[in-house]
C-alpha positions in Angstrom: 0.0 0.0 0.0 1.2 3.5 -0.8 1.6 6.2 1.8 -0.6 9.2 2.4 0.8 12.2 0.6 1.1 15.2 3.0 2.5 18.6 2.5 4.1 20.8 5.1 2.2 24.0 6.0 4.6 26.6 4.6 1.6 28.7 3.8 -1.8 28.9 5.5 -5.1 28.1 3.6 -5.8 31.8 2.8 -2.4 32.3 1.3 -2.7 29.0 -0.7 -6.1 30.1 -2.1 -4.7 33.5 -2.9 -1.7 31.9 -4.8 -4.2 29.7 -6.8 -6.2 32.7 -7.8 -3.3 35.0 -8.6 -1.1 32.5 -10.4 -0.9 32.7 -14.2 -0.3 29.6 -16.3 -2.2 26.3 -16.3 0.6 24.1 -15.0 1.5 26.5 -12.1 -2.1 26.6 -11.0 -2.2 22.8 -11.2 0.8 22.6 -9.0 -0.7 24.9 -6.4 -3.9 22.8 -6.5 -1.8 19.7 -5.8 -0.2 21.4 -2.8 -3.6 22.6 -1.6 -5.0 19.1 -1.8 -2.0 17.6 0.0 -2.2 20.2 2.8 -6.0 20.1 3.3 -7.0 16.7 2.2 -4.0 14.3 2.7 -4.5 11.0 0.9 -2.7 8.7 -1.5 -0.9 10.4 -4.4 -2.9 8.2 -6.8 -6.2 9.7 -5.5 -4.9 13.3 -5.7 -3.6 12.6 -9.2 -7.0 11.2 -10.3 -8.9 14.0 -8.7 -6.8 16.7 -10.5 -6.3 14.7 -13.7 -2.5 14.7 -13.5 0.1 12.0 -13.2 1.1 10.4 -9.9 4.7 11.3 -10.5 3.8 15.0 -10.9 2.0 14.9 -7.5 4.9 13.2 -5.8 7.5 15.5 -7.4 5.5 18.7 -6.6 4.8 17.8 -3.0 8.4 16.7 -2.4 9.7 20.0 -3.8 7.2 22.0 -1.8 8.1 20.2 1.4 11.8 20.9 0.8 11.8 24.4 -0.6 8.4 25.9 0.3 6.5 28.3 -2.0 9.7 29.1 -4.0 9.6 25.6 -5.5 6.3 26.3 -7.2 6.9 30.0 -8.1 9.6 29.3 -10.7 10.3 31.1 -14.0 8.9 28.2 -16.0 10.0 26.8 -19.3 12.1 28.5 -21.9 14.2 31.6 -21.5 17.9 32.4 -21.3 18.8 30.2 -18.3 22.1 29.1 -19.7 23.3 32.3 -21.3 26.9 33.6 -20.9 25.8 37.2 -20.6 22.5 39.1 -20.1 21.1 41.0 -23.1 22.3 44.3 -21.6 25.9 42.9 -21.2 25.7 41.6 -24.8 24.6 45.0 -26.1 27.4 46.7 -24.2 29.9 44.1 -25.6 28.6 44.6 -29.2 28.7 48.4 -28.9 32.5 48.3 -28.8 32.4 46.9 -32.4 29.8 49.3 -33.8 32.2 52.3 -33.8 34.8 50.2 -35.6 32.2 49.1 -38.1 31.0 52.6 -38.7 34.5 53.7 -39.6 34.5 51.1 -42.3 36.9 48.6 -40.6 36.3 44.9 -41.3 35.3 43.0 -38.2 35.4 39.2 -38.3 33.6 36.7 -36.2 36.9 35.2 -35.2 38.0 38.6 -33.6 34.7 38.8 -31.8 35.0 35.2 -30.7 38.4 35.8 -29.2 37.2 38.9 -27.3 34.0 37.2 -26.2 36.1 34.3 -24.8 38.3 36.7 -22.9 35.2 38.5 -21.5 33.5 35.4 -20.2 36.7 33.4 -19.4 35.9 30.2 -21.3 36.0 28.8 -24.8 32.8 28.9 -26.9 31.9 27.4 -30.2 31.7 29.6 -33.3 27.9 29.1 -33.6 27.6 30.9 -30.2 29.1 34.0 -31.8 26.9 33.7 -34.9 23.8 33.5 -32.7 25.0 36.5 -30.8 25.5 38.5 -34.0 22.0 37.5 -35.2 20.4 38.5 -31.9 21.9 42.0 -32.3 20.8 42.3 -36.0 24.3 42.0 -37.4 24.6 40.4 -40.8 27.4 39.1 -42.9 28.5 41.7 -45.4 31.0 40.4 -47.9 32.8 42.7 -50.4 31.5 42.3 -54.0 33.6 40.2 -56.3 33.5 43.1 -58.9 33.6 46.9 -58.8 30.0 48.3 -59.1 31.3 51.1 -61.5 33.3 48.8 -63.7 33.6 49.7 -67.4 33.5 46.5 -69.6 34.7 48.4 -72.7 37.8 49.6 -70.8 38.4 46.1 -69.6 38.2 44.6 -73.1 40.4 47.4 -74.5 43.0 46.7 -71.7 43.0 43.0 -72.5 43.7 43.7 -76.2 46.4 46.3 -75.7 48.2 44.9 -72.7 51.4 42.9 -73.4 51.6 39.1 -73.6 52.2 37.2 -70.5 
């Protein structure tokens, strides 16, 4: 037989009900409902799961995290976001601004140079795709010199070919 699932009273009933009402996002509300049920109506995790139409493992995980960490276990940032970024967006902008003045002067800036400086800044090696994603985030694009001059004169080129000495 499985044990009765109980949650510690980190918050009183009024605070729990307030959290349920104020929380945005289906899964966060669902987790608060799991905690509310485990605090006020302790029973087997299978019964709580069936009552709330969630899995037994979600009930066990949620109650366990709540018992260990309290309300902060449920009030998380959620899925997605820049949790594993090397720099914040503001730091990235500041880093990229150092290259804007060089680029406006007409100097050629390569991703390799940016990569070296980026690695010095954060203190670890990164893959080149990290730099390309950084450049894309800040609306930098690859500009390559044209393979021909835009004001070329084909007649002058043909004349030069005819009159120049043999090789």
